[in-house]
VOMI-923201 format. One record per atom (N, C-alpha, C): residue number from 1; residue in one letter; atom name; x, y, z. Coordinates in pm, whole numbers. Example, Ala and Ser with C-alpha at 12.3 -4.5 7.8 and 13.67 -1.06 7.14 Angstrom:
n;res;atom;c1;c2;c3
1;A;N;1319;-569;780
1;A;CA;1230;-450;780
1;A;C;1320;-330;780
2;S;N;1285;-225;708
2;S;CA;1367;-106;714
2;S;C;1290;3;787
REM end
This chain:
n;res;atom;c1;c2;c3
1;M;N;-1639;1446;-1092
1;M;CA;-1537;1412;-992
1;M;C;-1479;1539;-935
2;P;N;-1444;1545;-809
2;P;CA;-1389;1664;-749
2;P;C;-1262;1710;-820
3;V;N;-1229;1838;-804
3;V;CA;-1114;1895;-873
3;V;C;-984;1832;-828
4;T;N;-984;1758;-720
4;T;CA;-862;1691;-673
4;T;C;-830;1567;-754
5;G;N;-913;1536;-857
5;G;CA;-894;1414;-933
5;G;C;-806;1433;-1055
6;L;N;-866;1408;-1175
6;L;CA;-787;1399;-1297
6;L;C;-716;1530;-1329
7;S;N;-784;1645;-1309
7;S;CA;-721;1772;-1345
7;S;C;-595;1795;-1263
8;L;N;-600;1769;-1132
8;L;CA;-481;1788;-1049
8;L;C;-375;1684;-1084
9;R;N;-418;1564;-1119
9;R;CA;-322;1460;-1157
9;R;C;-240;1505;-1277
10;R;N;-307;1564;-1378
10;R;CA;-233;1611;-1494
10;R;C;-147;1732;-1461
11;R;N;-198;1817;-1372
11;R;CA;-123;1937;-1337
11;R;C;7;1902;-1267
12;T;N;6;1793;-1190
12;T;CA;125;1758;-1113
12;T;C;210;1652;-1181
13;A;N;170;1605;-1300
13;A;CA;241;1493;-1363
13;A;C;388;1522;-1386
14;R;N;418;1644;-1431
14;R;CA;557;1674;-1460
14;R;C;642;1675;-1335
15;R;N;580;1695;-1219
15;R;CA;656;1703;-1094
15;R;C;694;1567;-1042
16;C;N;604;1469;-1058
16;C;CA;635;1340;-998
16;C;C;605;1220;-1086
17;G;N;533;1240;-1199
17;G;CA;495;1127;-1281
17;G;C;612;1056;-1344
18;V;N;709;1136;-1391
18;V;CA;822;1075;-1459
18;V;C;898;983;-1366
19;V;N;913;1025;-1241
19;V;CA;986;942;-1144
19;V;C;916;810;-1122
20;L;N;782;816;-1104
20;L;CA;710;693;-1075
20;L;C;707;599;-1194
21;V;N;685;653;-1313
21;V;CA;679;567;-1430
21;V;C;814;502;-1454
22;A;N;921;579;-1438
22;A;CA;1054;523;-1459
22;A;C;1083;415;-1357
23;A;N;1041;439;-1233
23;A;CA;1072;342;-1127
23;A;C;993;214;-1142
24;L;N;865;230;-1182
24;L;CA;778;112;-1182
24;L;C;767;48;-1319
25;G;N;789;126;-1425
25;G;CA;772;72;-1559
25;G;C;872;-36;-1591
26;G;N;990;-33;-1529
26;G;CA;1093;-130;-1561
26;G;C;1087;-255;-1478
27;I;N;989;-264;-1390
27;I;CA;981;-383;-1304
27;I;C;942;-504;-1388
28;G;N;1005;-616;-1362
28;G;CA;985;-737;-1442
28;G;C;848;-797;-1423
29;A;N;818;-898;-1502
29;A;CA;689;-965;-1495
29;A;C;670;-1030;-1360
30;L;N;542;-1033;-1319
30;L;CA;511;-1089;-1187
30;L;C;434;-1218;-1199
31;V;N;446;-1300;-1101
31;V;CA;360;-1416;-1087
31;V;C;251;-1382;-987
32;G;N;130;-1439;-1005
32;G;CA;23;-1414;-909
32;G;C;45;-1497;-785
33;H;N;128;-1451;-694
33;H;CA;159;-1526;-573
33;H;C;36;-1532;-482
34;A;N;51;-1596;-368
34;A;CA;-61;-1619;-277
34;A;C;-138;-1492;-250
35;D;N;-271;-1497;-265
35;D;CA;-351;-1380;-235
35;D;C;-372;-1369;-85
36;V;N;-444;-1262;-45
36;V;CA;-457;-1236;98
36;V;C;-534;-1347;168
37;A;N;-628;-1409;99
37;A;CA;-706;-1514;165
37;A;C;-616;-1629;209
38;S;N;-524;-1671;121
38;S;CA;-435;-1780;159
38;S;C;-316;-1732;240
39;A;N;-282;-1601;225
39;A;CA;-168;-1548;299
39;A;C;-191;-1554;450
40;G;N;-318;-1559;491
40;G;CA;-347;-1565;633
40;G;C;-291;-1690;700
41;D;N;-259;-1795;622
41;D;CA;-206;-1918;678
41;D;C;-54;-1926;667
42;S;N;11;-1817;625
42;S;CA;155;-1821;604
42;S;C;226;-1741;711
43;A;N;358;-1755;711
43;A;CA;438;-1686;813
43;A;C;425;-1535;802
44;G;N;427;-1471;917
44;G;CA;419;-1325;922
44;G;C;314;-1280;1020
45;W;N;263;-1159;998
45;W;CA;162;-1103;1087
45;W;C;77;-1004;1011
46;L;N;-32;-963;1071
46;L;CA;-113;-857;1013
46;L;C;-159;-764;1124
47;V;N;-190;-642;1083
47;V;CA;-247;-544;1175
47;V;C;-376;-491;1113
48;E;N;-469;-454;1197
48;E;CA;-592;-391;1152
48;E;C;-586;-244;1193
49;C;N;-626;-158;1101
49;C;CA;-611;-14;1123
49;C;C;-739;59;1088
50;T;N;-752;178;1140
50;T;CA;-863;266;1107
50;T;C;-814;373;1012
51;A;N;-907;424;928
51;A;CA;-876;539;843
51;A;C;-882;664;931
52;L;N;-775;736;942
52;L;CA;-765;844;1040
52;L;C;-804;980;985
53;H;N;-755;1014;866
53;H;CA;-787;1145;812
53;H;C;-759;1148;662
54;S;N;-815;1247;596
54;S;CA;-796;1266;453
54;S;C;-746;1407;429
55;S;N;-652;1420;335
55;S;CA;-602;1554;300
55;S;C;-529;1547;168
56;A;N;-510;1664;108
56;A;CA;-439;1675;-21
56;A;C;-290;1690;4
57;N;N;-234;1591;74
57;N;CA;-92;1592;107
57;N;C;-28;1460;68
58;D;N;103;1463;45
58;D;CA;181;1343;21
58;D;C;325;1372;62
59;P;N;365;1332;184
59;P;CA;499;1366;232
59;P;C;613;1295;160
60;I;N;583;1195;76
60;I;CA;687;1132;-4
60;I;C;705;1207;-136
61;V;N;596;1230;-209
61;V;CA;602;1294;-340
61;V;C;611;1446;-330
62;H;N;540;1504;-232
62;H;CA;535;1649;-217
62;H;C;568;1690;-74
63;P;N;689;1659;-26
63;P;CA;721;1697;113
63;P;C;722;1849;129
64;R;N;667;1893;243
64;R;CA;665;2036;279
64;R;C;592;2120;175
65;D;N;494;2060;107
65;D;CA;417;2132;5
65;D;C;269;2098;22
66;P;N;207;2150;127
66;P;CA;67;2113;156
66;P;C;-27;2154;43
67;G;N;-122;2066;14
67;G;CA;-221;2092;-88
67;G;C;-174;2064;-230
68;A;N;-50;2019;-247
68;A;CA;4;1996;-382
68;A;C;-41;1864;-442
69;S;N;-92;1774;-360
69;S;CA;-128;1641;-406
69;S;C;-279;1628;-425
70;H;N;-321;1521;-492
70;H;CA;-461;1482;-484
70;H;C;-488;1432;-341
71;R;N;-612;1415;-306
71;R;CA;-646;1376;-169
71;R;C;-613;1230;-143
72;H;N;-564;1205;-23
72;H;CA;-533;1069;21
72;H;C;-607;1039;152
73;D;N;-637;910;172
73;D;CA;-679;861;302
73;D;C;-555;810;374
74;F;N;-526;865;490
74;F;CA;-409;827;568
74;F;C;-451;729;678
75;V;N;-384;615;682
75;V;CA;-416;508;775
75;V;C;-293;478;859
76;G;N;-313;448;985
76;G;CA;-202;410;1072
76;G;C;-155;523;1159
77;N;N;-61;601;1109
77;N;CA;-4;709;1189
77;N;C;-97;831;1189
78;P;N;-136;880;1306
78;P;CA;-234;989;1311
78;P;C;-179;1125;1275
79;S;N;-48;1139;1265
79;S;CA;10;1273;1246
79;S;C;61;1298;1106
80;T;N;47;1202;1014
80;T;CA;108;1217;883
80;T;C;49;1333;805
81;N;N;134;1423;762
81;N;CA;94;1533;676
81;N;C;213;1579;593
82;A;N;199;1689;522
82;A;CA;305;1735;433
82;A;C;434;1767;506
83;Y;N;424;1804;634
83;Y;CA;542;1846;709
83;Y;C;598;1735;799
84;S;N;551;1613;781
84;S;CA;594;1504;867
84;S;C;744;1480;855
85;T;N;804;1446;967
85;T;CA;943;1404;972
85;T;C;948;1265;1033
86;Y;N;1060;1197;1013
86;Y;CA;1073;1063;1070
86;Y;C;1058;1066;1222
87;A;N;1124;1160;1287
87;A;CA;1121;1167;1433
87;A;C;979;1190;1484
88;R;N;904;1275;1416
88;R;CA;768;1302;1462
88;R;C;676;1183;1437
89;E;N;696;1115;1325
89;E;CA;613;999;1296
89;E;C;634;888;1400
90;V;N;758;863;1434
90;V;CA;788;756;1531
90;V;C;728;787;1668
91;S;N;724;914;1704
91;S;CA;675;951;1837
91;S;C;525;972;1841
92;A;N;456;953;1728
92;A;CA;311;975;1726
92;A;C;240;875;1816
93;S;N;137;923;1883
93;S;CA;60;838;1972
93;S;C;-82;894;1982
94;P;N;-184;808;1986
94;P;CA;-175;662;1970
94;P;C;-176;624;1822
95;S;N;-131;504;1793
95;S;CA;-137;452;1657
95;S;C;-282;424;1620
96;G;N;-312;436;1491
96;G;CA;-444;399;1443
96;G;C;-455;251;1411
97;C;N;-354;173;1447
97;C;CA;-352;30;1417
97;C;C;-362;-51;1545
98;S;N;-379;-182;1528
98;S;CA;-406;-269;1642
98;S;C;-285;-294;1729
99;T;N;-169;-250;1690
99;T;CA;-52;-256;1776
99;T;C;8;-117;1788
100;P;N;31;-66;1907
100;P;CA;84;69;1923
100;P;C;219;89;1856
101;A;N;296;-18;1837
101;A;CA;429;-5;1777
101;A;C;423;28;1629
102;D;N;308;4;1566
102;D;CA;296;34;1424
102;D;C;253;179;1406
103;T;N;351;267;1406
103;T;CA;326;409;1377
103;T;C;370;441;1234
104;A;N;375;338;1149
104;A;CA;407;359;1008
104;A;C;296;438;940
105;G;N;332;501;829
105;G;CA;233;573;749
105;G;C;194;491;627
106;Y;N;64;478;603
106;Y;CA;9;412;486
106;Y;C;-96;505;427
107;W;N;-90;529;297
107;W;CA;-196;613;240
107;W;C;-224;575;95
108;T;N;-351;596;58
108;T;CA;-403;564;-75
108;T;C;-491;679;-121
109;P;N;-513;693;-254
109;P;CA;-600;801;-300
109;P;C;-743;782;-252
110;V;N;-808;892;-221
110;V;CA;-949;888;-179
110;V;C;-1032;823;-290
111;L;N;-1129;740;-248
111;L;CA;-1219;673;-341
111;L;C;-1356;739;-337
112;Y;N;-1415;760;-456
112;Y;CA;-1548;818;-469
112;Y;C;-1641;718;-537
113;R;N;-1762;708;-485
113;R;CA;-1869;632;-552
113;R;C;-1973;733;-599
114;N;N;-1992;741;-729
114;N;CA;-2085;839;-787
114;N;C;-2056;979;-733
115;G;N;-1927;1012;-718
115;G;CA;-1886;1145;-674
115;G;C;-1887;1167;-524
116;V;N;-1925;1065;-446
116;V;CA;-1933;1078;-300
116;V;C;-1818;999;-238
117;K;N;-1746;1060;-148
117;K;CA;-1633;993;-84
117;K;C;-1680;875;0
118;I;N;-1608;763;-14
118;I;CA;-1634;644;66
118;I;C;-1512;620;155
119;N;N;-1533;610;283
119;N;CA;-1422;590;376
119;N;C;-1388;442;388
120;P;N;-1262;404;366
120;P;CA;-1224;264;385
120;P;C;-1230;228;533
121;G;N;-1271;105;559
121;G;CA;-1274;60;698
121;G;C;-1389;114;780
122;S;N;-1489;172;714
122;S;CA;-1604;225;788
122;S;C;-1716;122;791
123;G;N;-1808;138;885
123;G;CA;-1917;43;898
123;G;C;-1866;-96;930
124;K;N;-1907;-194;850
124;K;CA;-1864;-332;872
124;K;C;-1739;-368;793
125;S;N;-1679;-272;727
125;S;CA;-1559;-299;648
125;S;C;-1434;-283;734
126;R;N;-1320;-333;681
126;R;CA;-1196;-333;759
126;R;C;-1079;-284;672
127;N;N;-977;-236;740
127;N;CA;-849;-210;677
127;N;C;-747;-304;741
128;Q;N;-679;-382;659
128;Q;CA;-580;-477;710
128;Q;C;-448;-461;635
129;I;N;-340;-480;708
129;I;CA;-207;-471;649
129;I;C;-133;-600;681
130;Y;N;-94;-672;579
130;Y;CA;-24;-799;593
130;Y;C;126;-780;574
131;Y;N;204;-845;657
131;Y;CA;349;-853;642
131;Y;C;383;-999;618
132;R;N;431;-1030;499
132;R;CA;454;-1167;456
132;R;C;589;-1176;383
133;S;N;627;-1299;348
133;S;CA;742;-1322;260
133;S;C;707;-1431;160
134;D;N;578;-1451;133
134;D;CA;532;-1564;54
134;D;C;549;-1546;-96
135;N;N;604;-1434;-142
135;N;CA;638;-1422;-283
135;N;C;787;-1449;-307
136;L;N;858;-1490;-202
136;L;CA;998;-1529;-210
136;L;C;1010;-1680;-198
137;R;N;1125;-1733;-235
137;R;CA;1146;-1878;-225
137;R;C;1121;-1927;-83
138;P;N;1061;-2045;-68
138;P;CA;1041;-2100;67
138;P;C;1174;-2108;141
139;G;N;1171;-2068;267
139;G;CA;1291;-2071;349
139;G;C;1371;-1943;346
140;T;N;1330;-1845;263
140;T;CA;1403;-1719;257
140;T;C;1388;-1642;387
141;K;N;1498;-1592;438
141;K;CA;1494;-1505;554
141;K;C;1514;-1361;508
142;V;N;1430;-1273;560
142;V;CA;1427;-1136;511
142;V;C;1490;-1040;610
143;E;N;1524;-923;560
143;E;CA;1575;-815;644
143;E;C;1459;-724;682
144;P;N;1460;-666;800
144;P;CA;1358;-566;832
144;P;C;1378;-441;747
145;F;N;1271;-368;724
145;F;CA;1285;-241;654
145;F;C;1380;-150;732
146;P;N;1467;-79;664
146;P;CA;1548;20;735
146;P;C;1460;131;792
147;R;N;1508;196;893
147;R;CA;1438;314;943
147;R;C;1419;416;830
148;D;N;1304;481;829
148;D;CA;1278;591;737
148;D;C;1270;546;592
149;F;N;1238;420;568
149;F;CA;1226;368;432
149;F;C;1092;413;373
150;R;N;1093;462;249
150;R;CA;973;517;187
150;R;C;958;464;46
151;M;N;839;416;11
151;M;CA;819;367;-125
151;M;C;673;376;-166
152;I;N;653;370;-297
152;I;CA;521;379;-359
152;I;C;500;257;-447
153;A;N;381;200;-442
153;A;CA;342;91;-532
153;A;C;233;144;-625
154;G;N;245;116;-754
154;G;CA;147;162;-850
154;G;C;186;294;-913
155;N;N;112;332;-1016
155;N;CA;142;452;-1094
155;N;C;23;547;-1093
156;A;N;32;651;-1012
156;A;CA;-76;749;-1002
156;A;C;-95;828;-1130
157;M;N;5;831;-1218
157;M;CA;0;911;-1338
157;M;C;-41;831;-1462
158;A;N;-82;706;-1443
158;A;CA;-119;622;-1557
158;A;C;-231;686;-1639
159;M;N;-216;685;-1769
159;M;CA;-319;735;-1859
159;M;C;-403;622;-1918
160;N;N;-362;500;-1891
160;N;CA;-441;384;-1930
160;N;C;-394;266;-1845
161;R;N;-461;153;-1859
161;R;CA;-432;38;-1774
161;R;C;-290;-15;-1795
162;R;N;-242;-7;-1919
162;R;CA;-109;-61;-1948
162;R;C;1;17;-1876
163;E;N;-24;143;-1843
163;E;CA;77;224;-1777
163;E;C;84;199;-1627
164;N;N;-3;112;-1577
164;N;CA;7;65;-1439
164;N;C;19;-87;-1446
165;P;N;139;-136;-1484
165;P;CA;153;-274;-1532
165;P;C;125;-384;-1431
166;H;N;112;-352;-1304
166;H;CA;91;-457;-1204
166;H;C;-55;-472;-1163
167;L;N;-144;-401;-1234
167;L;CA;-286;-421;-1211
167;L;C;-324;-566;-1241
168;G;N;-409;-621;-1157
168;G;CA;-451;-760;-1174
168;G;C;-352;-860;-1118
169;M;N;-240;-811;-1062
169;M;CA;-141;-900;-1004
169;M;C;-107;-855;-862
170;E;N;-29;-747;-849
170;E;CA;4;-695;-717
170;E;C;-94;-587;-672
171;L;N;-164;-527;-767
171;L;CA;-267;-428;-736
171;L;C;-396;-478;-799
172;Y;N;-497;-504;-716
172;Y;CA;-620;-557;-775
172;Y;C;-740;-527;-686
173;W;N;-858;-537;-751
173;W;CA;-987;-512;-687
173;W;C;-1062;-643;-672
174;G;N;-1161;-643;-584
174;G;CA;-1244;-761;-566
174;G;C;-1359;-731;-472
175;C;N;-1422;-837;-423
175;C;CA;-1526;-827;-320
175;C;C;-1466;-866;-185
176;S;N;-1525;-817;-79
176;S;CA;-1469;-841;54
176;S;C;-1472;-986;97
177;D;N;-1558;-1068;31
177;D;CA;-1564;-1210;66
177;D;C;-1469;-1294;-19
178;N;N;-1380;-1228;-96
178;N;CA;-1283;-1297;-180
178;N;C;-1350;-1387;-284
179;S;N;-1468;-1348;-330
179;S;CA;-1542;-1431;-425
179;S;C;-1500;-1408;-569
180;T;N;-1417;-1308;-592
180;T;CA;-1370;-1279;-728
180;T;C;-1222;-1312;-739
181;G;N;-1173;-1314;-860
181;G;CA;-1029;-1323;-880
181;G;C;-967;-1185;-862
182;K;N;-848;-1169;-916
182;K;CA;-778;-1041;-906
182;K;C;-819;-954;-1024
183;L;N;-903;-856;-996
183;L;CA;-966;-777;-1101
183;L;C;-888;-649;-1130
184;F;N;-894;-606;-1257
184;F;CA;-831;-481;-1297
184;F;C;-908;-358;-1247
185;A;N;-1037;-376;-1224
185;A;CA;-1125;-265;-1185
185;A;C;-1226;-318;-1082
186;P;N;-1289;-230;-1006
186;P;CA;-1387;-276;-907
186;P;C;-1499;-356;-972
187;P;N;-1547;-462;-905
187;P;CA;-1659;-539;-959
187;P;C;-1786;-456;-960
188;A;N;-1878;-490;-1051
188;A;CA;-2002;-414;-1064
188;A;C;-2091;-428;-942
189;S;N;-2081;-543;-874
189;S;CA;-2161;-563;-754
189;S;C;-2096;-671;-668
190;C;N;-2121;-661;-538
190;C;CA;-2075;-762;-442
190;C;C;-2191;-794;-349
191;T;N;-2213;-922;-321
191;T;CA;-2323;-959;-233
191;T;C;-2304;-900;-93
192;T;N;-2180;-877;-55
192;T;CA;-2153;-818;77
192;T;C;-2178;-668;81
193;G;N;-2187;-606;-37
193;G;CA;-2198;-461;-42
193;G;C;-2067;-389;-17
194;I;N;-1957;-466;-16
194;I;CA;-1826;-410;16
194;I;C;-1725;-454;-89
195;I;N;-1660;-358;-156
195;I;CA;-1552;-392;-248
195;I;C;-1419;-383;-173
196;S;N;-1320;-454;-225
196;S;CA;-1189;-455;-161
196;S;C;-1082;-409;-261
197;L;N;-977;-353;-206
197;L;CA;-860;-314;-283
197;L;C;-737;-375;-219
198;H;N;-653;-439;-300
198;H;CA;-528;-497;-252
198;H;C;-412;-427;-321
199;V;N;-314;-386;-244
199;V;CA;-192;-327;-300
199;V;C;-73;-397;-236
200;G;N;6;-467;-318
200;G;CA;127;-531;-271
200;G;C;249;-449;-312
201;F;N;339;-424;-218
201;F;CA;456;-341;-244
201;F;C;575;-426;-288
202;P;N;666;-370;-366
202;P;CA;790;-441;-400
202;P;C;869;-472;-273
203;N;N;942;-583;-274
203;N;CA;1021;-618;-155
203;N;C;1160;-669;-187
204;C;N;1216;-625;-300
204;C;CA;1358;-647;-331
204;C;C;1423;-508;-339
205;W;N;1531;-490;-266
205;W;CA;1593;-357;-249
205;W;C;1739;-363;-289
206;D;N;1788;-253;-348
206;D;CA;1929;-250;-390
206;D;C;2024;-200;-282
207;G;N;1971;-161;-167
207;G;CA;2056;-118;-56
207;G;C;2083;30;-50
208;V;N;2028;108;-145
208;V;CA;2051;253;-147
208;V;C;1947;321;-60
209;R;N;1992;408;29
209;R;CA;1903;485;116
209;R;C;1893;628;64
210;T;N;1772;680;51
210;T;CA;1754;818;5
210;T;C;1696;909;112
211;H;N;1618;853;205
211;H;CA;1545;930;306
211;H;C;1446;1028;242
212;T;N;1413;1006;117
212;T;CA;1312;1087;50
212;T;C;1210;996;-18
213;D;N;1254;923;-122
213;D;CA;1167;833;-195
213;D;C;1252;718;-248
214;D;N;1233;599;-192
214;D;CA;1315;483;-228
214;D;C;1254;398;-338
215;T;N;1149;448;-404
215;T;CA;1075;367;-502
215;T;C;1164;317;-615
216;S;N;1255;400;-665
216;S;CA;1339;359;-776
216;S;C;1442;255;-735
217;H;N;1453;228;-606
217;H;CA;1553;133;-556
217;H;C;1491;0;-513
218;V;N;1366;-23;-550
218;V;CA;1301;-151;-517
218;V;C;1241;-213;-643
219;R;N;1228;-343;-639
219;R;CA;1165;-421;-745
219;R;C;1087;-536;-682
220;Y;N;998;-595;-761
220;Y;CA;929;-716;-719
220;Y;C;1019;-838;-747
221;P;N;1000;-947;-674
221;P;CA;1075;-1069;-707
221;P;C;1038;-1121;-846
222;N;N;1127;-1200;-903
222;N;CA;1099;-1267;-1029
222;N;C;999;-1380;-1007
223;D;N;957;-1441;-1116
223;D;CA;859;-1549;-1108
223;D;C;906;-1666;-1022
224;D;N;1036;-1686;-1012
224;D;CA;1089;-1797;-935
224;D;C;1109;-1762;-787
225;G;N;1064;-1644;-746
225;G;CA;1077;-1604;-606
225;G;C;1213;-1550;-571
226;L;N;1296;-1523;-670
226;L;CA;1427;-1465;-648
226;L;C;1426;-1316;-678
227;C;N;1499;-1240;-601
227;C;CA;1513;-1098;-629
227;C;C;1610;-1078;-746
228;P;N;1588;-976;-829
228;P;CA;1684;-946;-934
228;P;C;1823;-925;-877
229;R;N;1924;-960;-954
229;R;CA;2061;-959;-905
229;R;C;2102;-823;-849
230;A;N;2055;-716;-910
230;A;CA;2093;-582;-865
230;A;C;2014;-536;-743
231;F;N;1919;-620;-697
231;F;CA;1835;-586;-583
231;F;C;1836;-702;-484
232;P;N;1951;-728;-422
232;P;CA;1969;-852;-346
232;P;C;1911;-853;-206
233;H;N;1866;-738;-155
233;H;CA;1815;-732;-18
233;H;C;1666;-768;-18
234;E;N;1634;-878;50
234;E;CA;1496;-927;53
234;E;C;1426;-872;177
235;L;N;1319;-800;154
235;L;CA;1245;-730;259
235;L;C;1110;-796;280
236;P;N;1040;-762;388
236;P;CA;904;-813;404
236;P;C;813;-767;291
237;R;N;718;-849;258
237;R;CA;616;-813;160
237;R;C;500;-746;233
238;V;N;475;-620;203
238;V;CA;365;-546;264
238;V;C;247;-547;168
239;I;N;131;-588;218
239;I;CA;8;-591;138
239;I;C;-99;-512;212
240;L;N;-151;-409;148
240;L;CA;-264;-335;204
240;L;C;-393;-398;152
241;R;N;-489;-417;241
241;R;CA;-621;-468;202
241;R;C;-725;-374;260
242;W;N;-776;-286;176
242;W;CA;-877;-189;218
242;W;C;-1014;-236;174
243;E;N;-1115;-211;253
243;E;CA;-1254;-243;218
243;E;C;-1337;-115;217
244;Y;N;-1423;-105;114
244;Y;CA;-1506;15;95
244;Y;C;-1653;-27;90
245;P;N;-1737;20;183
245;P;CA;-1879;-17;181
245;P;C;-1957;69;80
246;V;N;-1969;19;-43
246;V;CA;-2033;96;-150
246;V;C;-2178;54;-175
247;G;N;-2222;-55;-112
247;G;CA;-2357;-106;-137
247;G;C;-2356;-217;-240
248;R;N;-2473;-282;-256
248;R;CA;-2482;-399;-344
248;R;C;-2448;-363;-489
249;S;N;-2484;-243;-532
249;S;CA;-2446;-197;-665
249;S;C;-2328;-101;-649
250;T;N;-2215;-139;-705
250;T;CA;-2094;-62;-682
250;T;C;-2103;80;-736
251;G;N;-2173;98;-848
251;G;CA;-2185;231;-907
251;G;C;-2058;272;-979
252;S;N;-2042;401;-1002
252;S;CA;-1926;455;-1071
252;S;C;-1818;488;-968
253;V;N;-1706;418;-975
253;V;CA;-1596;438;-880
253;V;C;-1483;514;-948
254;T;N;-1438;620;-885
254;T;CA;-1321;694;-931
254;T;C;-1230;716;-810
255;L;N;-1109;757;-839
255;L;CA;-1013;788;-734
255;L;C;-974;935;-743
256;A;N;-922;988;-635
256;A;CA;-876;1126;-637
256;A;C;-765;1147;-738
257;S;N;-694;1039;-773
257;S;CA;-589;1047;-874
257;S;C;-643;1028;-1015
258;G;N;-770;993;-1029
258;G;CA;-829;974;-1161
258;G;C;-906;844;-1169
259;P;N;-908;778;-1287
259;P;CA;-976;649;-1303
259;P;C;-915;542;-1213
260;T;N;-985;431;-1197
260;T;CA;-939;328;-1104
260;T;C;-807;265;-1147
261;Y;N;-768;280;-1273
261;Y;CA;-638;225;-1313
261;Y;C;-521;310;-1264
262;T;N;-548;422;-1197
262;T;CA;-440;502;-1136
262;T;C;-415;461;-991
263;V;N;-467;347;-950
263;V;CA;-454;305;-810
263;V;C;-307;292;-772
264;H;N;-277;335;-650
264;H;CA;-141;331;-597
264;H;C;-149;344;-446
265;A;N;-38;327;-379
265;A;CA;-34;342;-234
265;A;C;108;377;-193
266;D;N;120;441;-76
266;D;CA;248;482;-21
266;D;C;270;412;114
267;F;N;396;380;140
267;F;CA;435;320;269
267;F;C;559;393;319
268;W;N;554;433;446
268;W;CA;667;499;510
268;W;C;698;422;638
269;N;N;815;361;645
269;N;CA;848;284;764
269;N;C;887;376;879
270;T;N;789;404;961
270;T;CA;814;475;1086
270;T;C;764;391;1204
271;W;N;771;258;1186
271;W;CA;747;166;1297
271;W;C;843;199;1412
272;H;N;807;158;1533
272;H;CA;906;149;1639
272;H;C;1001;38;1597
273;Q;N;1121;75;1559
273;Q;CA;1209;-17;1486
273;Q;C;1242;-143;1565
274;R;N;1259;-131;1695
274;R;CA;1292;-250;1775
274;R;C;1181;-353;1766
275;R;N;1057;-308;1769
275;R;CA;944;-400;1760
275;R;C;935;-461;1620
276;L;N;960;-382;1517
276;L;CA;960;-435;1381
276;L;C;1065;-542;1365
277;V;N;1185;-518;1413
277;V;CA;1292;-617;1405
277;V;C;1252;-745;1476
278;S;N;1191;-731;1594
278;S;CA;1147;-849;1669
278;S;C;1044;-930;1592
279;L;N;949;-863;1528
279;L;CA;846;-934;1451
279;L;C;906;-1004;1330
280;V;N;998;-939;1261
280;V;CA;1064;-1003;1148
280;V;C;1139;-1129;1194
281;T;N;1207;-1118;1307
281;T;CA;1284;-1232;1359
281;T;C;1194;-1346;1405
282;N;N;1091;-1313;1482
282;N;CA;1011;-1416;1549
282;N;C;891;-1464;1470
283;C;N;854;-1394;1366
283;C;CA;741;-1436;1282
283;C;C;790;-1476;1144
284;L;N;838;-1381;1065
284;L;CA;878;-1411;928
284;L;C;996;-1507;923
285;N;N;1102;-1475;994
285;N;CA;1223;-1557;983
285;N;C;1220;-1683;1067
286;A;N;1123;-1693;1158
286;A;CA;1101;-1818;1230
286;A;C;993;-1902;1162
287;F;N;936;-1847;1050
287;F;CA;834;-1916;972
287;F;C;713;-1950;1058
288;V;N;669;-1849;1135
288;V;CA;556;-1863;1226
288;V;C;446;-1765;1184
289;D;N;322;-1813;1183
289;D;CA;208;-1725;1160
289;D;C;169;-1662;1293
290;C;N;202;-1535;1309
290;C;CA;175;-1464;1435
290;C;C;35;-1405;1440
291;G;N;-43;-1425;1335
291;G;CA;-182;-1382;1336
291;G;C;-197;-1231;1338
292;T;N;-312;-1186;1390
292;T;CA;-343;-1044;1398
292;T;C;-288;-987;1527
293;L;N;-205;-886;1517
293;L;CA;-149;-824;1637
293;L;C;-257;-740;1703
294;G;N;-266;-751;1832
294;G;CA;-361;-671;1908
294;G;C;-305;-639;2043
295;E;N;-250;-520;2058
295;E;CA;-179;-488;2182
295;E;C;-230;-356;2242
296;R;N;-353;-322;2218
296;R;CA;-404;-196;2270
296;R;C;-412;-201;2423
REM end
C-alpha cells in the first residue's frame, strides 16, 4: 500500500485520532434505517457528482497544513484544499455536482485495489449524495445546516472494526445493484463489477458552532428516531453513495487511511445557503421527493 496509508495514519493519530474517537465513540446505538435504495422514494433530494481531484489534504482535520493527511478524493467543490476558506468555497465555480448551487465539499480516503487507485464515479459508476430525514420520526421538520458547518463520519484512526462502531449500519459496503445487505467490508465479487460505499452522517446537533470541526457536537438519532436530549437540533441526513469499478473480482481493497474498517468521510457545508434553505423547505419539510437535481 502507498506510504499515504497505514504508516501516515499512525503518524498523525496523536494529532487528530483522539478527537475523532472521542466524538464518535460515544454515539449511541443505531437502527438500520432506510437504505439508499428505498430512500429514493422518500422526501428530500439527491445530487450526482464527479470525483474532481485527489490530494493529501484535509481542511477540517489539517487546515493550512498541506500534505499532512492521507490522500482523499474530493467530490463536489473543485477548489477544496488545505487552504480553503468558507468564502472561497462558496464562490467556487463550476460545481462538480448536478446543481451549481451545491458547492459543498465532500471527501473520502482514496481507495486502492491491489495497490492501484480506483476513482469513484468513473466509467459506468456514479457518485450520489442523498439529503433525507428518514432516520427521524415521520413528520419531523428539520433545520438547514448552518453556514460553514463541518463534520466527519467514521473513524479514520480505527485499529479494528470495533473502533469504527457504525460499520454495517451508517457506514457500509455493498454492490452497486444493491444485491447485498450492509456489509462491514467490500464484497469479494459483484456481478456488476462495481462495489459501493455508503456513508451516513450524524444529523442531531447541539447548536454549538466552531467553524473548525463540529464533529463532537453531532450525534445520530436514537432507535426511535428522536435526537438525544442534549442534541435537539434536527438536521438533514446526508448520505454519500460512491461507486468504484473494481471488476468482477474485487481483489484486495485498502484505503489511504488503512484497512477498509478505517472508512470515513468529511462534509463541509459551503452550499449556496439560500438554495439549501429553499430545498430544505420545499423538499424535506414539505415531505416531497424532489428527485435528482439537475440544473446545469
